[in-house]
Gaussian input, Z-matrix of N, CA and C with variables (Angstrom, degrees):
# hf/3-21g

backbone

0 1
 N
 C     1     B1
 C     2     B2     1     A1
 N     3     B3     2     A2     1     D1
 C     4     B4     3     A3     2     D2
 C     5     B5     4     A4     3     D3
 N     6     B6     5     A5     4     D4
 C     7     B7     6     A6     5     D5
 C     8     B8     7     A7     6     D6
 N     9     B9     8     A8     7     D7
 C    10    B10     9     A9     8     D8
 C    11    B11    10    A10     9     D9
 N    12    B12    11    A11    10    D10
 C    13    B13    12    A12    11    D11
 C    14    B14    13    A13    12    D12
 N    15    B15    14    A14    13    D13
 C    16    B16    15    A15    14    D14
 C    17    B17    16    A16    15    D15
 N    18    B18    17    A17    16    D16
 C    19    B19    18    A18    17    D17
 C    20    B20    19    A19    18    D18
 N    21    B21    20    A20    19    D19
 C    22    B22    21    A21    20    D20
 C    23    B23    22    A22    21    D21
 N    24    B24    23    A23    22    D22
 C    25    B25    24    A24    23    D23
 C    26    B26    25    A25    24    D24
 N    27    B27    26    A26    25    D25
 C    28    B28    27    A27    26    D26
 C    29    B29    28    A28    27    D27
 N    30    B30    29    A29    28    D28
 C    31    B31    30    A30    29    D29
 C    32    B32    31    A31    30    D30
 N    33    B33    32    A32    31    D31
 C    34    B34    33    A33    32    D32
 C    35    B35    34    A34    33    D33
 N    36    B36    35    A35    34    D34
 C    37    B37    36    A36    35    D35
 C    38    B38    37    A37    36    D36
 N    39    B39    38    A38    37    D37
 C    40    B40    39    A39    38    D38
 C    41    B41    40    A40    39    D39
 N    42    B42    41    A41    40    D40
 C    43    B43    42    A42    41    D41
 C    44    B44    43    A43    42    D42
 N    45    B45    44    A44    43    D43
 C    46    B46    45    A45    44    D44
 C    47    B47    46    A46    45    D45
 N    48    B48    47    A47    46    D46
 C    49    B49    48    A48    47    D47
 C    50    B50    49    A49    48    D48
 N    51    B51    50    A50    49    D49
 C    52    B52    51    A51    50    D50
 C    53    B53    52    A52    51    D51
 N    54    B54    53    A53    52    D52
 C    55    B55    54    A54    53    D53
 C    56    B56    55    A55    54    D54
 N    57    B57    56    A56    55    D55
 C    58    B58    57    A57    56    D56
 C    59    B59    58    A58    57    D57
 N    60    B60    59    A59    58    D58
 C    61    B61    60    A60    59    D59
 C    62    B62    61    A61    60    D60
 N    63    B63    62    A62    61    D61
 C    64    B64    63    A63    62    D62
 C    65    B65    64    A64    63    D63
 N    66    B66    65    A65    64    D64
 C    67    B67    66    A66    65    D65
 C    68    B68    67    A67    66    D66
 N    69    B69    68    A68    67    D67
 C    70    B70    69    A69    68    D68
 C    71    B71    70    A70    69    D69
 N    72    B72    71    A71    70    D70
 C    73    B73    72    A72    71    D71
 C    74    B74    73    A73    72    D72
 N    75    B75    74    A74    73    D73
 C    76    B76    75    A75    74    D74
 C    77    B77    76    A76    75    D75
 N    78    B78    77    A77    76    D76
 C    79    B79    78    A78    77    D77
 C    80    B80    79    A79    78    D78
 N    81    B81    80    A80    79    D79
 C    82    B82    81    A81    80    D80
 C    83    B83    82    A82    81    D81
 N    84    B84    83    A83    82    D82
 C    85    B85    84    A84    83    D83
 C    86    B86    85    A85    84    D84
 N    87    B87    86    A86    85    D85
 C    88    B88    87    A87    86    D86
 C    89    B89    88    A88    87    D87
 N    90    B90    89    A89    88    D88
 C    91    B91    90    A90    89    D89
 C    92    B92    91    A91    90    D90
 N    93    B93    92    A92    91    D91
 C    94    B94    93    A93    92    D92
 C    95    B95    94    A94    93    D93
 N    96    B96    95    A95    94    D94
 C    97    B97    96    A96    95    D95
 C    98    B98    97    A97    96    D96
 N    99    B99    98    A98    97    D97
 C   100   B100    99    A99    98    D98
 C   101   B101   100   A100    99    D99
 N   102   B102   101   A101   100   D100
 C   103   B103   102   A102   101   D101
 C   104   B104   103   A103   102   D102
 N   105   B105   104   A104   103   D103
 C   106   B106   105   A105   104   D104
 C   107   B107   106   A106   105   D105
 N   108   B108   107   A107   106   D106
 C   109   B109   108   A108   107   D107
 C   110   B110   109   A109   108   D108
 N   111   B111   110   A110   109   D109
 C   112   B112   111   A111   110   D110
 C   113   B113   112   A112   111   D111
 N   114   B114   113   A113   112   D112
 C   115   B115   114   A114   113   D113
 C   116   B116   115   A115   114   D114
 N   117   B117   116   A116   115   D115
 C   118   B118   117   A117   116   D116
 C   119   B119   118   A118   117   D117
 N   120   B120   119   A119   118   D118
 C   121   B121   120   A120   119   D119
 C   122   B122   121   A121   120   D120
 N   123   B123   122   A122   121   D121
 C   124   B124   123   A123   122   D122
 C   125   B125   124   A124   123   D123
 N   126   B126   125   A125   124   D124
 C   127   B127   126   A126   125   D125
 C   128   B128   127   A127   126   D126
 N   129   B129   128   A128   127   D127
 C   130   B130   129   A129   128   D128
 C   131   B131   130   A130   129   D129
 N   132   B132   131   A131   130   D130
 C   133   B133   132   A132   131   D131
 C   134   B134   133   A133   132   D132
 N   135   B135   134   A134   133   D133
 C   136   B136   135   A135   134   D134
 C   137   B137   136   A136   135   D135
 N   138   B138   137   A137   136   D136
 C   139   B139   138   A138   137   D137
 C   140   B140   139   A139   138   D138
 N   141   B141   140   A140   139   D139
 C   142   B142   141   A141   140   D140
 C   143   B143   142   A142   141   D141
 N   144   B144   143   A143   142   D142
 C   145   B145   144   A144   143   D143
 C   146   B146   145   A145   144   D144
 N   147   B147   146   A146   145   D145
 C   148   B148   147   A147   146   D146
 C   149   B149   148   A148   147   D147
 N   150   B150   149   A149   148   D148
 C   151   B151   150   A150   149   D149
 C   152   B152   151   A151   150   D150
 N   153   B153   152   A152   151   D151
 C   154   B154   153   A153   152   D152
 C   155   B155   154   A154   153   D153
 N   156   B156   155   A155   154   D154
 C   157   B157   156   A156   155   D155
 C   158   B158   157   A157   156   D156
 N   159   B159   158   A158   157   D157
 C   160   B160   159   A159   158   D158
 C   161   B161   160   A160   159   D159
 N   162   B162   161   A161   160   D160
 C   163   B163   162   A162   161   D161
 C   164   B164   163   A163   162   D162
 N   165   B165   164   A164   163   D163
 C   166   B166   165   A165   164   D164
 C   167   B167   166   A166   165   D165
 N   168   B168   167   A167   166   D166
 C   169   B169   168   A168   167   D167
 C   170   B170   169   A169   168   D168
 N   171   B171   170   A170   169   D169
 C   172   B172   171   A171   170   D170
 C   173   B173   172   A172   171   D171
 N   174   B174   173   A173   172   D172
 C   175   B175   174   A174   173   D173
 C   176   B176   175   A175   174   D174
 N   177   B177   176   A176   175   D175
 C   178   B178   177   A177   176   D176
 C   179   B179   178   A178   177   D177
 N   180   B180   179   A179   178   D178
 C   181   B181   180   A180   179   D179
 C   182   B182   181   A181   180   D180
 N   183   B183   182   A182   181   D181
 C   184   B184   183   A183   182   D182
 C   185   B185   184   A184   183   D183
 N   186   B186   185   A185   184   D184
 C   187   B187   186   A186   185   D185
 C   188   B188   187   A187   186   D186
 N   189   B189   188   A188   187   D187
 C   190   B190   189   A189   188   D188
 C   191   B191   190   A190   189   D189
 N   192   B192   191   A191   190   D190
 C   193   B193   192   A192   191   D191
 C   194   B194   193   A193   192   D192
 N   195   B195   194   A194   193   D193
 C   196   B196   195   A195   194   D194
 C   197   B197   196   A196   195   D195
 N   198   B198   197   A197   196   D196
 C   199   B199   198   A198   197   D197
 C   200   B200   199   A199   198   D198
 N   201   B201   200   A200   199   D199
 C   202   B202   201   A201   200   D200
 C   203   B203   202   A202   201   D201
 N   204   B204   203   A203   202   D202
 C   205   B205   204   A204   203   D203
 C   206   B206   205   A205   204   D204
 N   207   B207   206   A206   205   D205
 C   208   B208   207   A207   206   D206
 C   209   B209   208   A208   207   D207
 N   210   B210   209   A209   208   D208
 C   211   B211   210   A210   209   D209
 C   212   B212   211   A211   210   D210
 N   213   B213   212   A212   211   D211
 C   214   B214   213   A213   212   D212
 C   215   B215   214   A214   213   D213
 N   216   B216   215   A215   214   D214
 C   217   B217   216   A216   215   D215
 C   218   B218   217   A217   216   D216
 N   219   B219   218   A218   217   D217
 C   220   B220   219   A219   218   D218
 C   221   B221   220   A220   219   D219
 N   222   B222   221   A221   220   D220
 C   223   B223   222   A222   221   D221
 C   224   B224   223   A223   222   D222
 N   225   B225   224   A224   223   D223
 C   226   B226   225   A225   224   D224
 C   227   B227   226   A226   225   D225
 N   228   B228   227   A227   226   D226
 C   229   B229   228   A228   227   D227
 C   230   B230   229   A229   228   D228
 N   231   B231   230   A230   229   D229
 C   232   B232   231   A231   230   D230
 C   233   B233   232   A232   231   D231
 N   234   B234   233   A233   232   D232
 C   235   B235   234   A234   233   D233
 C   236   B236   235   A235   234   D234
 N   237   B237   236   A236   235   D235
 C   238   B238   237   A237   236   D236
 C   239   B239   238   A238   237   D237
 N   240   B240   239   A239   238   D238
 C   241   B241   240   A240   239   D239
 C   242   B242   241   A241   240   D240
 N   243   B243   242   A242   241   D241
 C   244   B244   243   A243   242   D242
 C   245   B245   244   A244   243   D243
 N   246   B246   245   A245   244   D244
 C   247   B247   246   A246   245   D245
 C   248   B248   247   A247   246   D246
 N   249   B249   248   A248   247   D247
 C   250   B250   249   A249   248   D248
 C   251   B251   250   A250   249   D249
 N   252   B252   251   A251   250   D250
 C   253   B253   252   A252   251   D251
 C   254   B254   253   A253   252   D252
 N   255   B255   254   A254   253   D253
 C   256   B256   255   A255   254   D254
 C   257   B257   256   A256   255   D255
 N   258   B258   257   A257   256   D256
 C   259   B259   258   A258   257   D257
 C   260   B260   259   A259   258   D258
 N   261   B261   260   A260   259   D259
 C   262   B262   261   A261   260   D260
 C   263   B263   262   A262   261   D261
 N   264   B264   263   A263   262   D262
 C   265   B265   264   A264   263   D263
 C   266   B266   265   A265   264   D264
 N   267   B267   266   A266   265   D265
 C   268   B268   267   A267   266   D266
 C   269   B269   268   A268   267   D267
 N   270   B270   269   A269   268   D268
 C   271   B271   270   A270   269   D269
 C   272   B272   271   A271   270   D270
 N   273   B273   272   A272   271   D271
 C   274   B274   273   A273   272   D272
 C   275   B275   274   A274   273   D273
 N   276   B276   275   A275   274   D274
 C   277   B277   276   A276   275   D275
 C   278   B278   277   A277   276   D276
 N   279   B279   278   A278   277   D277
 C   280   B280   279   A279   278   D278
 C   281   B281   280   A280   279   D279
 N   282   B282   281   A281   280   D280
 C   283   B283   282   A282   281   D281
 C   284   B284   283   A283   282   D282
 N   285   B285   284   A284   283   D283
 C   286   B286   285   A285   284   D284
 C   287   B287   286   A286   285   D285
 N   288   B288   287   A287   286   D286
 C   289   B289   288   A288   287   D287
 C   290   B290   289   A289   288   D288
 N   291   B291   290   A290   289   D289
 C   292   B292   291   A291   290   D290
 C   293   B293   292   A292   291   D291
 N   294   B294   293   A293   292   D292
 C   295   B295   294   A294   293   D293
 C   296   B296   295   A295   294   D294
 N   297   B297   296   A296   295   D295
 C   298   B298   297   A297   296   D296
 C   299   B299   298   A298   297   D297
 N   300   B300   299   A299   298   D298
 C   301   B301   300   A300   299   D299
 C   302   B302   301   A301   300   D300
 N   303   B303   302   A302   301   D301
 C   304   B304   303   A303   302   D302
 C   305   B305   304   A304   303   D303
 N   306   B306   305   A305   304   D304
 C   307   B307   306   A306   305   D305
 C   308   B308   307   A307   306   D306
 N   309   B309   308   A308   307   D307
 C   310   B310   309   A309   308   D308
 C   311   B311   310   A310   309   D309
 N   312   B312   311   A311   310   D310
 C   313   B313   312   A312   311   D311
 C   314   B314   313   A313   312   D312
 N   315   B315   314   A314   313   D313
 C   316   B316   315   A315   314   D314
 C   317   B317   316   A316   315   D315
 N   318   B318   317   A317   316   D316
 C   319   B319   318   A318   317   D317
 C   320   B320   319   A319   318   D318
 N   321   B321   320   A320   319   D319
 C   322   B322   321   A321   320   D320
 C   323   B323   322   A322   321   D321
 N   324   B324   323   A323   322   D322
 C   325   B325   324   A324   323   D323
 C   326   B326   325   A325   324   D324
 N   327   B327   326   A326   325   D325
 C   328   B328   327   A327   326   D326
 C   329   B329   328   A328   327   D327
 N   330   B330   329   A329   328   D328
 C   331   B331   330   A330   329   D329
 C   332   B332   331   A331   330   D330
 N   333   B333   332   A332   331   D331
 C   334   B334   333   A333   332   D332
 C   335   B335   334   A334   333   D333
 N   336   B336   335   A335   334   D334
 C   337   B337   336   A336   335   D335
 C   338   B338   337   A337   336   D336
 N   339   B339   338   A338   337   D337
 C   340   B340   339   A339   338   D338
 C   341   B341   340   A340   339   D339

   B1=1.4557
   B2=1.5321
   B3=1.3228
   B4=1.4717
   B5=1.5272
   B6=1.3321
   B7=1.4652
   B8=1.5234
   B9=1.3414
   B10=1.4585
   B11=1.5306
   B12=1.3365
   B13=1.4660
   B14=1.5299
   B15=1.3212
   B16=1.4589
   B17=1.5300
   B18=1.3150
   B19=1.4675
   B20=1.5229
   B21=1.3243
   B22=1.4669
   B23=1.5283
   B24=1.3291
   B25=1.4650
   B26=1.5220
   B27=1.3344
   B28=1.4600
   B29=1.5261
   B30=1.3194
   B31=1.4628
   B32=1.5258
   B33=1.3202
   B34=1.4691
   B35=1.5281
   B36=1.3212
   B37=1.4651
   B38=1.5268
   B39=1.3159
   B40=1.4671
   B41=1.5257
   B42=1.3067
   B43=1.4565
   B44=1.5313
   B45=1.3399
   B46=1.4673
   B47=1.5298
   B48=1.3251
   B49=1.4700
   B50=1.5210
   B51=1.3232
   B52=1.4659
   B53=1.5266
   B54=1.3383
   B55=1.4713
   B56=1.5217
   B57=1.3330
   B58=1.4684
   B59=1.5311
   B60=1.3081
   B61=1.4656
   B62=1.5284
   B63=1.3225
   B64=1.4689
   B65=1.5199
   B66=1.3296
   B67=1.4640
   B68=1.5221
   B69=1.3244
   B70=1.4640
   B71=1.5298
   B72=1.3248
   B73=1.4660
   B74=1.5290
   B75=1.3196
   B76=1.4696
   B77=1.5262
   B78=1.3242
   B79=1.4739
   B80=1.5226
   B81=1.3302
   B82=1.4654
   B83=1.5192
   B84=1.3081
   B85=1.4612
   B86=1.5303
   B87=1.3327
   B88=1.4615
   B89=1.5182
   B90=1.3181
   B91=1.4608
   B92=1.5275
   B93=1.3171
   B94=1.4586
   B95=1.5215
   B96=1.3054
   B97=1.4733
   B98=1.5310
   B99=1.3165
   B100=1.4715
   B101=1.5290
   B102=1.3291
   B103=1.4570
   B104=1.5258
   B105=1.3299
   B106=1.4715
   B107=1.5258
   B108=1.3106
   B109=1.4653
   B110=1.5371
   B111=1.3372
   B112=1.4664
   B113=1.5362
   B114=1.3135
   B115=1.4686
   B116=1.5274
   B117=1.2971
   B118=1.4598
   B119=1.5258
   B120=1.3309
   B121=1.4569
   B122=1.5236
   B123=1.2944
   B124=1.4626
   B125=1.5282
   B126=1.3123
   B127=1.4667
   B128=1.5276
   B129=1.3282
   B130=1.4665
   B131=1.5322
   B132=1.3233
   B133=1.4682
   B134=1.5235
   B135=1.3240
   B136=1.4687
   B137=1.5215
   B138=1.3155
   B139=1.4696
   B140=1.5245
   B141=1.3336
   B142=1.4706
   B143=1.5339
   B144=1.3152
   B145=1.4686
   B146=1.5311
   B147=1.3219
   B148=1.4641
   B149=1.5270
   B150=1.3160
   B151=1.4699
   B152=1.5226
   B153=1.3309
   B154=1.4711
   B155=1.5161
   B156=1.3265
   B157=1.4690
   B158=1.5227
   B159=1.3120
   B160=1.4657
   B161=1.5325
   B162=1.3272
   B163=1.4702
   B164=1.5241
   B165=1.3313
   B166=1.4644
   B167=1.5299
   B168=1.3188
   B169=1.4678
   B170=1.5355
   B171=1.3515
   B172=1.4607
   B173=1.5211
   B174=1.3350
   B175=1.4608
   B176=1.5235
   B177=1.3113
   B178=1.4621
   B179=1.5174
   B180=1.3173
   B181=1.4660
   B182=1.5178
   B183=1.2970
   B184=1.4566
   B185=1.5086
   B186=1.3019
   B187=1.4594
   B188=1.5136
   B189=1.3125
   B190=1.4608
   B191=1.5175
   B192=1.3124
   B193=1.4661
   B194=1.5293
   B195=1.3206
   B196=1.4612
   B197=1.5259
   B198=1.3113
   B199=1.4688
   B200=1.5073
   B201=1.3324
   B202=1.4715
   B203=1.5268
   B204=1.3145
   B205=1.4655
   B206=1.5273
   B207=1.3140
   B208=1.4613
   B209=1.5173
   B210=1.3136
   B211=1.4629
   B212=1.5252
   B213=1.3267
   B214=1.4616
   B215=1.5185
   B216=1.3247
   B217=1.4630
   B218=1.5286
   B219=1.3282
   B220=1.4632
   B221=1.5305
   B222=1.3118
   B223=1.4686
   B224=1.5409
   B225=1.3433
   B226=1.4756
   B227=1.5320
   B228=1.3247
   B229=1.4682
   B230=1.5256
   B231=1.3262
   B232=1.4744
   B233=1.5238
   B234=1.3242
   B235=1.4653
   B236=1.5302
   B237=1.3162
   B238=1.4601
   B239=1.5210
   B240=1.3175
   B241=1.4666
   B242=1.5283
   B243=1.3252
   B244=1.4668
   B245=1.5307
   B246=1.3310
   B247=1.4582
   B248=1.5362
   B249=1.3228
   B250=1.4651
   B251=1.5279
   B252=1.3181
   B253=1.4644
   B254=1.5236
   B255=1.3227
   B256=1.4687
   B257=1.5277
   B258=1.3145
   B259=1.4611
   B260=1.5242
   B261=1.3032
   B262=1.4620
   B263=1.5347
   B264=1.3195
   B265=1.4683
   B266=1.5304
   B267=1.3221
   B268=1.4588
   B269=1.5221
   B270=1.3305
   B271=1.4688
   B272=1.5156
   B273=1.3150
   B274=1.4710
   B275=1.5232
   B276=1.3382
   B277=1.4727
   B278=1.5224
   B279=1.3169
   B280=1.4555
   B281=1.5220
   B282=1.2963
   B283=1.4661
   B284=1.5281
   B285=1.3326
   B286=1.4660
   B287=1.5261
   B288=1.3303
   B289=1.4630
   B290=1.5226
   B291=1.3211
   B292=1.4607
   B293=1.5230
   B294=1.3219
   B295=1.4655
   B296=1.5249
   B297=1.3190
   B298=1.4673
   B299=1.5248
   B300=1.3134
   B301=1.4596
   B302=1.5350
   B303=1.3083
   B304=1.4676
   B305=1.5208
   B306=1.3075
   B307=1.4673
   B308=1.5316
   B309=1.3236
   B310=1.4627
   B311=1.5302
   B312=1.3287
   B313=1.4615
   B314=1.5283
   B315=1.3301
   B316=1.4606
   B317=1.5236
   B318=1.3027
   B319=1.4595
   B320=1.5251
   B321=1.3159
   B322=1.4773
   B323=1.5224
   B324=1.3134
   B325=1.4639
   B326=1.5143
   B327=1.3166
   B328=1.4625
   B329=1.5152
   B330=1.2991
   B331=1.4691
   B332=1.5375
   B333=1.3164
   B334=1.4685
   B335=1.5262
   B336=1.2798
   B337=1.4598
   B338=1.5146
   B339=1.3054
   B340=1.4653
   B341=1.4697
   A1=108.46
   A2=117.05
   A3=120.17
   A4=111.96
   A5=115.01
   A6=120.99
   A7=113.04
   A8=117.66
   A9=117.55
   A10=110.58
   A11=117.06
   A12=121.23
   A13=114.19
   A14=117.85
   A15=119.88
   A16=111.16
   A17=117.03
   A18=120.74
   A19=111.12
   A20=116.88
   A21=120.69
   A22=110.63
   A23=116.33
   A24=120.25
   A25=110.14
   A26=117.28
   A27=120.34
   A28=111.08
   A29=116.90
   A30=120.99
   A31=110.40
   A32=116.41
   A33=120.39
   A34=111.34
   A35=116.88
   A36=120.70
   A37=113.10
   A38=117.97
   A39=121.36
   A40=112.62
   A41=117.68
   A42=121.08
   A43=110.98
   A44=118.27
   A45=120.47
   A46=113.86
   A47=117.21
   A48=119.22
   A49=110.15
   A50=116.73
   A51=119.42
   A52=110.98
   A53=116.88
   A54=119.28
   A55=110.37
   A56=117.24
   A57=120.97
   A58=110.70
   A59=116.65
   A60=120.51
   A61=109.66
   A62=117.55
   A63=120.18
   A64=111.11
   A65=117.10
   A66=120.26
   A67=110.07
   A68=117.06
   A69=120.03
   A70=110.63
   A71=116.79
   A72=120.09
   A73=112.04
   A74=117.31
   A75=119.89
   A76=110.62
   A77=116.68
   A78=121.38
   A79=111.91
   A80=116.60
   A81=120.61
   A82=110.87
   A83=115.49
   A84=121.63
   A85=110.67
   A86=115.41
   A87=120.65
   A88=109.62
   A89=115.40
   A90=121.02
   A91=109.38
   A92=116.28
   A93=121.17
   A94=109.83
   A95=116.19
   A96=121.08
   A97=110.46
   A98=116.67
   A99=120.31
   A100=111.07
   A101=116.72
   A102=120.59
   A103=112.03
   A104=116.60
   A105=121.27
   A106=112.02
   A107=117.06
   A108=121.92
   A109=114.68
   A110=120.78
   A111=118.43
   A112=114.61
   A113=117.37
   A114=121.38
   A115=109.46
   A116=116.08
   A117=120.60
   A118=109.06
   A119=115.34
   A120=120.53
   A121=108.89
   A122=114.48
   A123=120.46
   A124=110.79
   A125=114.92
   A126=119.86
   A127=110.02
   A128=116.79
   A129=120.39
   A130=110.74
   A131=116.93
   A132=120.51
   A133=110.72
   A134=116.77
   A135=120.37
   A136=109.74
   A137=116.84
   A138=120.58
   A139=111.56
   A140=116.87
   A141=119.86
   A142=110.33
   A143=116.50
   A144=119.86
   A145=110.29
   A146=115.82
   A147=119.85
   A148=111.32
   A149=117.20
   A150=120.40
   A151=111.03
   A152=116.38
   A153=119.66
   A154=109.91
   A155=117.03
   A156=121.11
   A157=111.09
   A158=116.28
   A159=120.98
   A160=110.65
   A161=117.22
   A162=121.09
   A163=111.37
   A164=116.10
   A165=121.02
   A166=111.61
   A167=116.03
   A168=123.40
   A169=112.39
   A170=115.54
   A171=120.60
   A172=111.73
   A173=116.33
   A174=120.72
   A175=109.11
   A176=114.39
   A177=121.01
   A178=106.75
   A179=115.51
   A180=119.94
   A181=108.98
   A182=114.64
   A183=120.68
   A184=111.00
   A185=114.17
   A186=119.37
   A187=107.86
   A188=114.31
   A189=120.83
   A190=107.38
   A191=116.42
   A192=123.31
   A193=108.55
   A194=118.53
   A195=122.57
   A196=112.87
   A197=116.67
   A198=121.26
   A199=110.24
   A200=117.13
   A201=122.53
   A202=107.84
   A203=116.98
   A204=119.02
   A205=112.76
   A206=115.00
   A207=121.68
   A208=107.25
   A209=115.68
   A210=121.66
   A211=109.12
   A212=116.74
   A213=121.77
   A214=109.94
   A215=115.94
   A216=122.61
   A217=107.26
   A218=118.60
   A219=121.09
   A220=116.33
   A221=118.59
   A222=120.24
   A223=113.60
   A224=119.50
   A225=117.86
   A226=112.56
   A227=117.11
   A228=119.87
   A229=110.64
   A230=116.88
   A231=120.27
   A232=110.31
   A233=115.77
   A234=120.16
   A235=110.65
   A236=116.88
   A237=121.24
   A238=110.44
   A239=116.75
   A240=121.03
   A241=111.05
   A242=117.53
   A243=121.00
   A244=110.17
   A245=117.22
   A246=121.09
   A247=110.54
   A248=115.82
   A249=120.12
   A250=112.53
   A251=117.25
   A252=121.53
   A253=112.06
   A254=117.65
   A255=119.37
   A256=110.59
   A257=117.10
   A258=120.05
   A259=111.05
   A260=117.49
   A261=121.42
   A262=109.60
   A263=116.35
   A264=120.52
   A265=110.55
   A266=117.30
   A267=121.49
   A268=110.46
   A269=117.16
   A270=120.66
   A271=111.66
   A272=118.04
   A273=120.33
   A274=110.53
   A275=116.78
   A276=120.56
   A277=110.95
   A278=116.72
   A279=120.53
   A280=112.07
   A281=117.24
   A282=119.65
   A283=111.25
   A284=116.86
   A285=119.81
   A286=110.07
   A287=116.80
   A288=121.03
   A289=111.61
   A290=116.38
   A291=120.79
   A292=110.63
   A293=117.10
   A294=121.00
   A295=110.48
   A296=117.13
   A297=121.27
   A298=110.32
   A299=116.78
   A300=121.40
   A301=111.07
   A302=117.52
   A303=121.06
   A304=111.73
   A305=116.45
   A306=121.19
   A307=110.16
   A308=116.82
   A309=121.39
   A310=110.57
   A311=116.91
   A312=120.48
   A313=111.39
   A314=116.08
   A315=120.36
   A316=111.26
   A317=116.89
   A318=120.81
   A319=110.50
   A320=117.10
   A321=120.87
   A322=111.19
   A323=117.09
   A324=120.15
   A325=111.03
   A326=118.80
   A327=122.70
   A328=111.63
   A329=119.34
   A330=123.23
   A331=114.01
   A332=120.91
   A333=118.77
   A334=113.54
   A335=119.27
   A336=120.05
   A337=114.69
   A338=119.16
   A339=120.90
   A340=108.28
   D1=133.57
   D2=179.28
   D3=-59.62
   D4=150.82
   D5=-174.99
   D6=-78.24
   D7=-40.83
   D8=-176.36
   D9=-88.32
   D10=149.79
   D11=-174.22
   D12=-59.45
   D13=-39.89
   D14=-178.47
   D15=-65.15
   D16=-42.44
   D17=177.13
   D18=-64.81
   D19=-38.71
   D20=177.48
   D21=-62.80
   D22=-39.30
   D23=178.51
   D24=-65.24
   D25=-47.22
   D26=177.93
   D27=-60.18
   D28=-42.71
   D29=179.08
   D30=-59.79
   D31=-45.65
   D32=-179.13
   D33=-65.25
   D34=-37.84
   D35=-178.22
   D36=-79.26
   D37=-8.42
   D38=-177.40
   D39=-68.11
   D40=-20.30
   D41=-176.70
   D42=-100.40
   D43=129.92
   D44=-178.36
   D45=-63.46
   D46=-31.34
   D47=177.78
   D48=-65.85
   D49=-42.97
   D50=179.65
   D51=-66.08
   D52=-37.45
   D53=176.44
   D54=-63.94
   D55=-39.09
   D56=178.01
   D57=-65.30
   D58=-38.99
   D59=177.99
   D60=-63.21
   D61=-44.07
   D62=178.45
   D63=-63.49
   D64=-39.70
   D65=178.28
   D66=-62.38
   D67=-39.56
   D68=178.04
   D69=-66.49
   D70=-41.61
   D71=-179.33
   D72=-69.74
   D73=-21.20
   D74=175.16
   D75=-65.31
   D76=-20.51
   D77=177.98
   D78=-86.55
   D79=-14.69
   D80=179.82
   D81=145.77
   D82=167.14
   D83=-179.06
   D84=-60.90
   D85=152.46
   D86=-179.54
   D87=-152.63
   D88=155.39
   D89=176.17
   D90=-83.99
   D91=167.78
   D92=177.61
   D93=-59.74
   D94=-41.33
   D95=179.86
   D96=-61.89
   D97=-43.34
   D98=178.46
   D99=-65.10
   D100=-38.20
   D101=179.65
   D102=-70.63
   D103=-30.27
   D104=-179.31
   D105=-77.53
   D106=-25.38
   D107=-171.93
   D108=-50.30
   D109=-49.14
   D110=-177.12
   D111=-77.35
   D112=-4.29
   D113=-176.85
   D114=-109.29
   D115=142.72
   D116=177.46
   D117=-88.50
   D118=72.33
   D119=178.89
   D120=-152.76
   D121=163.29
   D122=-177.96
   D123=-73.80
   D124=163.88
   D125=175.31
   D126=-62.82
   D127=-33.69
   D128=178.81
   D129=-64.55
   D130=-40.05
   D131=178.93
   D132=-66.63
   D133=-41.37
   D134=177.44
   D135=-64.59
   D136=-39.03
   D137=178.15
   D138=-60.51
   D139=-36.57
   D140=176.99
   D141=-64.33
   D142=-41.59
   D143=176.81
   D144=-62.89
   D145=-40.42
   D146=179.84
   D147=-64.82
   D148=-35.19
   D149=177.70
   D150=-64.19
   D151=-39.16
   D152=177.03
   D153=-64.47
   D154=-45.25
   D155=179.20
   D156=-63.68
   D157=-38.00
   D158=178.96
   D159=-69.04
   D160=-39.76
   D161=177.75
   D162=-62.90
   D163=-33.86
   D164=178.17
   D165=-83.02
   D166=1.29
   D167=179.53
   D168=63.05
   D169=27.15
   D170=177.19
   D171=-86.38
   D172=-20.48
   D173=176.24
   D174=-137.08
   D175=161.71
   D176=169.97
   D177=-132.44
   D178=160.47
   D179=178.78
   D180=-121.02
   D181=132.75
   D182=178.87
   D183=-101.49
   D184=-174.85
   D185=176.69
   D186=-145.69
   D187=113.91
   D188=176.93
   D189=-128.72
   D190=97.73
   D191=-176.20
   D192=55.54
   D193=-119.18
   D194=179.94
   D195=-85.52
   D196=-10.29
   D197=-175.53
   D198=-95.65
   D199=129.86
   D200=177.82
   D201=-115.57
   D202=83.23
   D203=-176.72
   D204=-71.16
   D205=144.60
   D206=172.68
   D207=-95.37
   D208=141.27
   D209=-174.79
   D210=-130.74
   D211=134.37
   D212=177.58
   D213=-71.33
   D214=132.68
   D215=175.13
   D216=-111.79
   D217=106.86
   D218=-170.07
   D219=-79.07
   D220=-12.08
   D221=-173.34
   D222=-55.88
   D223=-47.56
   D224=178.47
   D225=-60.78
   D226=-31.23
   D227=177.73
   D228=-70.74
   D229=-34.27
   D230=175.05
   D231=-64.61
   D232=-42.25
   D233=178.53
   D234=-63.66
   D235=-41.06
   D236=177.37
   D237=-63.30
   D238=-43.54
   D239=178.81
   D240=-61.68
   D241=-40.62
   D242=178.60
   D243=-63.43
   D244=-39.89
   D245=178.24
   D246=-65.35
   D247=-42.59
   D248=-179.98
   D249=-69.43
   D250=-26.90
   D251=-177.64
   D252=-58.24
   D253=-37.14
   D254=179.16
   D255=-63.58
   D256=-36.79
   D257=177.21
   D258=-72.05
   D259=-35.99
   D260=177.04
   D261=-61.76
   D262=-43.48
   D263=178.42
   D264=-64.66
   D265=-40.10
   D266=177.42
   D267=-58.43
   D268=-49.27
   D269=-178.55
   D270=-68.40
   D271=-36.55
   D272=176.40
   D273=-60.00
   D274=-46.06
   D275=178.97
   D276=-61.45
   D277=-46.30
   D278=-177.77
   D279=-67.72
   D280=-39.54
   D281=179.08
   D282=-71.20
   D283=-34.79
   D284=174.72
   D285=-63.70
   D286=-41.82
   D287=177.35
   D288=-63.23
   D289=-40.30
   D290=177.74
   D291=-64.60
   D292=-42.56
   D293=178.93
   D294=-61.54
   D295=-42.73
   D296=178.25
   D297=-63.11
   D298=-43.68
   D299=179.34
   D300=-62.40
   D301=-45.90
   D302=178.91
   D303=-63.47
   D304=-38.31
   D305=177.49
   D306=-63.32
   D307=-41.99
   D308=177.18
   D309=-62.89
   D310=-43.05
   D311=178.12
   D312=-60.88
   D313=-42.50
   D314=179.63
   D315=-64.33
   D316=-41.88
   D317=-179.91
   D318=-66.47
   D319=-41.12
   D320=179.12
   D321=-67.79
   D322=-32.58
   D323=179.41
   D324=-71.30
   D325=-30.00
   D326=-179.15
   D327=-77.67
   D328=-35.46
   D329=-171.90
   D330=-60.93
   D331=-51.89
   D332=-175.37
   D333=-65.54
   D334=-36.33
   D335=-174.51
   D336=-107.11
   D337=18.10
   D338=-177.29
   D339=-63.65

C-alpha cells in the first residue's frame, strides 16, 4: 500500500470493483454481503477490496450487534478533488486561450474576403 494518502486513494480507486463499492456506499451504509451481491466474487474477495478501501481511509466499518456496516468516508475524495482542481484550472485557462485564438483566426479570415 502506498505511503502517502493521495497515492493510497489513487491505488484504491484504480480497481473498478472498488469504485463500484464506493458508488454503492455513496447511497448509504451496507454490509459486506450487500456489497458483494452485484459482483460475481466471494465474500472473501470483497473483504480484500474493503481492506484496501479501509487502508486508504475511504471507508470505515462499524459494529451494530451482528451487523458490521461499511460507511463511506469522503475526506480522501475531497483531498483528491482539491489536487485535481489545479489541473482543472490549468486546462480551463489553456482552453480559454485556445478559444480566443481560434476566434481571432476566424475574424481575421473573414476580414480580407468579406
